[in-house]
N, C-alpha and C positions, 0 to 999 in steps of 0.2 A: 503495499500500499503504499504510496506515494501522494504528494500533495494534489496532482494531475490523475492519479489514475483508479478508476473507478475498477471494484470490483463486485465478485458474488460469488466468490466462495467460502468464507462466513460471515457472518455479524456480531459485532464485540456489541454487548450491554456496559455501560460503566455506570455504578452503584454507588450516590452519593446521599446520604443518610446525613442530617443536616438540624445543628441546634444553636440558633443566633451568630454570630461571628459573621457579619454578611461580607468586612471585604475578605476574608480568609474564605468563604466559598466561594466568592465570582472569580478568585484566583484561580481554585481548583478544577471550577468550569471551565474558566478560558485557559487553562492549562492544558485541559485535552485537544483545543484545537476542530471543537467541530466543522469548522468553516473548508475545511483542507478534505473533509471524509465523506463520504454516503451511505458506508457502512458502519455507523454507529451512532448509536444512541444513548442518552445521559438521561439516568431516572433521579431525582430529588425528590426525596421525602423528607417534609419537617414534623420534629419531635415536639410540637405546640410552643415553636419561639415566638418570643413578644409578634403581635401583630405590624409590629410596622418595620421589622424584619423581614418576615412574611410579603408583606405589602409593597415590601425594595423589589424581593426576590420575583414576584408575579409581575411587575410591570417592567424587568429586566426581559423577561425569557420566555410569559407568556407565547407569544409568537415564533415562539423558534420551535420551528418541525419537530427539530432533532433531540429534543429535550421535552421530558414531560412531569409535571409539578403534582403534587400528591401532598394534604398533608394531617395529620391523625390528631381526631376530635379530642386528646389527652394525649399526655404526656406518657409512652409507653414503657421505658428505659432504652438504653442503650442496644443490645442485643437484639431485643422484637425489632425496635429499627430498623438495622443492617437488614434483620432478615425480612424484616417486610419492604424495602430499598431492592432489594434482589430479585424478591418474589415479584416485581413488576415486571423485571426486566424480559427480552427477550428474542436475545441473542443466544448464538450457540455457544459462545464463551462469557463467561461476567465476572468483571473485576469489579470488587470493593473500594473506594477510595474516600479516606475519610476526609473532610471538611478542611481538615490545617494540613494537608498536603497535595500531591499533586504530579502529573508527568511534565519531564523532562519534554525536551523541543521535538525531539529525537526519540520518546520513550514507548510511546505508540506508535508508530513504523515499525520498531522493532519486536516489541511484540507481537504486532500484526503477524510481520516475516517468520515470527519463529511458529506461531497457532498455525497458521498455513504448510507448516514446512511436518508437524508432527500429526500424528495418529490418534483422536480422540477416541475414546475419553481419556483425558487425564488432568493431572493435576499440573501449575507451573509456579513454583515458588524464587522468589530473586533470594540468592545467595552472592553478594560480594568477595566472598571468601575463598573459591574457586576458579581456578586461570580460566578454566571453560566448563562449554555445559554440560552434564550430567545425564542419561538417562536413564531412569532406573524402572525397576517392574515393583510390583505390589506387593509388601509382606512385610513382617517386621525390620528385616537391616534396612530398607527402605526407612520406614517411621523413624528406628534409628538413627538414621543419617540428617533427620530432621532438626536443624539447630530453629529455635523459632525465631520466623520472620518477622518482619514488619505487615502488620494485615492489610495495608494499602498495595494495590497495583500487583497483588497477585491473581493468577485468573484460572479459574476452575472450568470443567465443563458442563454442561445442562445435565448430563446423563447421568453425572457424578449427585450433582443434585437431586436429579428427580429419584435416585436410588437411598441414598444415603441420606436427606432434608437438607434445612440448614443450620446454622451457630445454634448449640446447645442452652435456649433460652433460661436456664437454671445457673448460666455462667451469667458472672454480672460483670466480672474484670476478664481482659484477654479470651473472649470465646474460641477466638483463633486456636489457641494453641491445644485446644482439643482438636477443631476442627481439620487442621491439614493432617493431623496425627490417623484422625478415624478415616478420612479420605485415604491416603498413605495408606493403610490396609485393606484395602478392594482395589486403588486403581494405580497404575503409573504414574509414578512422577517425573517431570523436566526442571534439575535443578537451574535456573540461570546465572549464568556466572557473569553478575554487574543489577544494575538497578532500573528497571523502567520509569520509575519517579522517584520522586525529594522528598523527603522526609521529617516536615520542621522538628523541632526537640521541644519538646515536653516541658511545661516549666515546671521548674522543682517545688513548688512549692505544693503544686499540682497532684502532684507525685507521692509524695509525702501523704497531704488528705487523703489519696489513696490505700498507699500502706499500711496507717494509724488507723482506716476504717475497722470499725467491732467482729467487721465476717469477711476480709481479707485472707486472713490463712487457713481458713473455713474452706473459703473460694478455691483455694491455692490448693488443698487437698479435694476438694469436687474435682477438680483437674486431671491430679495426678490419678486417683481412682479409675477415674474413664478413661486415662491413656491406660492407665495396666491392665486395663479389660483391652483395648484395643489392642495392644503390645503383646499379650500375654504373658506378661510376667507377674510378677509374687506380689501382691499387692503392696505387704510391709518393706521391701527393697523401695521399691520408689518413693513411697510416700517418706521415708528416712532421708533416702538422698533431697528431696525435697523442702522437706525440714529444716535439713541442714543447710541449704545452699540458700532458703530465702533467709533463715536467722540470721547468716553470716552478712548476707546482702544488707538486709535492716537496721546491724548494726553499725556496717561499716558507712551507711550513709545516714547516721544517726547527728553526728558529727554537729554540735552546734544549736540542734532545733533543743526546744522549749516547749512543747505538747506533751500535756502530761500522758497521750495514750502510749509513751513510750514504755511507761512502768507496767500498762498494759500486755503489751505484745511480749515484754521480757517476761515478766511473771508466769505467760497464756505457753508460752514457746519455748524459753531456756532448759522447763523439766523435761518437756520432750524428748529434746533436742541431745541434753545428758544421757537420759535414760536410751537412747536408739544411736548414740555416739559410739561405737564398736571399735575398742583400741583405744589406747591413749593417746595414736598419734592423734586423732579428731578430735579428742577433747582439749588435748596441750592446744592445739590450736586455737581454739574456741575461747582458751581461756588468755591466749597471746592476744588475741582481736580487742578479747575484753578490758586485758591491761592497757594497751596501747588507747584504746579509747580513752579510758577513763585520764590516763597521761596526758591526752592532746585536747580534750573537751574543756569546755571556757563555763560549761552550763551546770551550774551546783546540782540543780535537780540531777540530772542525768548522772553525774558524778558520784550524788549519795545511793542513786540503784544501783549503777555497776557496782559500788562497793558492797552494797552488801548483797550481793548477786556472786563474788567472788570470794567472801568469806565461808 
């Protein structure tokens, strides 16, 4: 697919779930470059944003033949809105594009050329850490090779969705972490060496707000349990690894934070991690992380929590 080339081989759907942030949404839409293509549709589903936002979006795009606009009667949550946006698509291949992300100038062309060259149904995942594309058959080994990608810009064939459904709506945070694994156990996966799109860095404060939510760890455990079933891994093993990894991640990213939920996370996770830390090595690493954190953290509240845990 080039700027002047018409194609009838495949049809692409770009699904953009939105909630406010007018400038970001416009940037995401414009990044698709619909005026250059004849075989791409763009689906926008608004999750009950402010009326002024929705009115501006409708005014700008309501007469665009390739853009379809929908609005929920109430806010249905992120994951359900992702699914709703994808459900309205008519394309052979569907890509979810978060409203704060976008496609690179030649990203959609590269994606189209790749999709045209492969045999569907399959899943295409971006991976900038490999030097050349990898074509993997479905199965457990493929599932284990999937490093959690950014949700935006990957492409899934309609037949995969028809058989396995959409994102699991029980998962509130990072539902793609389960979805790609589920698909990979049943359908071939193409790891694309690079990115089709660009991804804006999320505000650290917003990420922290997610990490300290009461149900964050429970959500991570849910993802790990579902993926362990998909991958036929002993449940306890993957849960231990997830607990361990997320606890260390949380500790490393807690420096200078003042939020009281830190204590709640520590109290909830530390006993589980300590119990499941097989062997002295993990316990030593955990202890060193906490000591390091105590020494460099200037927040008295967190220092007091760490001091108590280390006793």
